[in-house]
C-alpha positions in Angstrom: 0.1 0.1 0.3 2.6 2.6 0.5 4.3 1.6 -2.8 1.1 2.6 -4.4 0.6 6.0 -2.1 4.8 6.6 -3.2 4.2 5.9 -6.8 0.6 8.0 -6.9 2.1 11.2 -5.7 5.3 10.9 -7.7 2.8 10.5 -10.8 0.4 13.7 -9.4 3.7 15.6 -9.2 5.0 15.0 -12.6 1.6 15.8 -13.6 2.0 19.1 -11.7 5.0 20.2 -13.4 4.0 19.4 -16.8 1.2 21.8 -16.3 3.3 24.6 -14.7 5.9 24.0 -18.0 2.4 24.4 -20.4 1.4 27.2 -18.1 4.8 29.2 -18.8 5.2 27.7 -22.7 1.7 28.6 -23.8 0.6 31.6 -21.9 -1.4 31.9 -18.7 -4.5 30.0 -18.2 -6.2 29.6 -14.7 -7.3 26.3 -15.6 -4.5 24.7 -16.0 -2.7 26.5 -13.0 -5.5 25.4 -10.9 -4.7 21.3 -12.3 -1.2 22.2 -11.4 -1.7 23.6 -7.6 -4.2 20.7 -7.2 -1.9 18.0 -8.3 1.1 19.8 -5.9 -1.6 19.5 -3.4 -2.4 15.8 -4.0 1.0 14.7 -4.0 1.8 16.5 -0.6 -1.9 14.6 0.7 -0.9 11.1 -0.7 2.8 10.7 0.3 3.8 8.8 3.2 5.7 11.3 4.9 8.4 10.5 7.7 7.2 13.9 9.4 3.8 12.6 9.7 4.9 9.2 11.0 3.8 7.3 8.2 7.2 5.8 6.9 10.1 4.6 9.4 12.4 3.3 6.5 15.7 5.2 6.0 15.8 5.0 2.1 18.0 8.0 1.1 16.1 7.8 -2.3 13.0 8.2 -0.7 13.8 11.1 1.6 15.2 13.0 -1.1 12.0 12.4 -3.1 9.9 13.2 0.0 11.4 16.8 0.8 11.0 17.4 -3.7 7.4 16.5 -3.2 6.5 18.6 -0.2 8.5 21.6 -1.4 6.0 23.3 -3.1 3.0 23.1 -0.2 5.5 23.8 2.1 7.4 27.0 0.7 3.5 28.0 -0.1 2.5 27.4 3.9 5.6 29.1 4.8 4.7 32.1 2.5 1.2 32.7 4.0 2.4 32.3 7.8 4.7 35.0 6.8 2.2 37.3 5.0 -0.4 36.6 7.8 2.0 37.6 10.7 3.0 40.8 8.6 -1.1 41.8 8.3 -2.0 40.3 11.9 -0.2 42.9 13.8 -2.5 45.6 14.7 0.0 47.1 17.2 1.2 49.5 14.3 0.9 52.8 16.4 2.3 51.6 19.7 -1.0 51.8 21.7 -0.5 48.3 23.0 -3.5 46.8 22.5 -1.9 43.8 20.0 -4.2 40.9 18.9 -7.5 43.0 18.0 -8.9 42.8 14.9 -5.8 41.3 12.8 -5.7 39.0 10.0 -4.2 35.5 10.5 -3.2 32.8 8.2 -1.5 30.4 10.3 -1.9 27.1 8.7 
């Protein structure tokens, strides 16, 4: 079962890369961008991650593949956290009233 999950995740990741290449070469299309994002998120969800405790073996190739497959989603979540923390600060004028009425995107 774990091998099947790894194979499906790799296929989805490669398909996401194909959609990104198509997006760059053929011009912007929102449907292609949505398909690429869905493929990357799907590969992230399906992949049996060591961080989630789903894979224990010490295979170096799978460890590298895990970093590559999880990188797009991890970078996007990191970006959202930074934006959320920047927008979440309501103490810009020094009033000491921090945390009221801000936007927070912590994922």
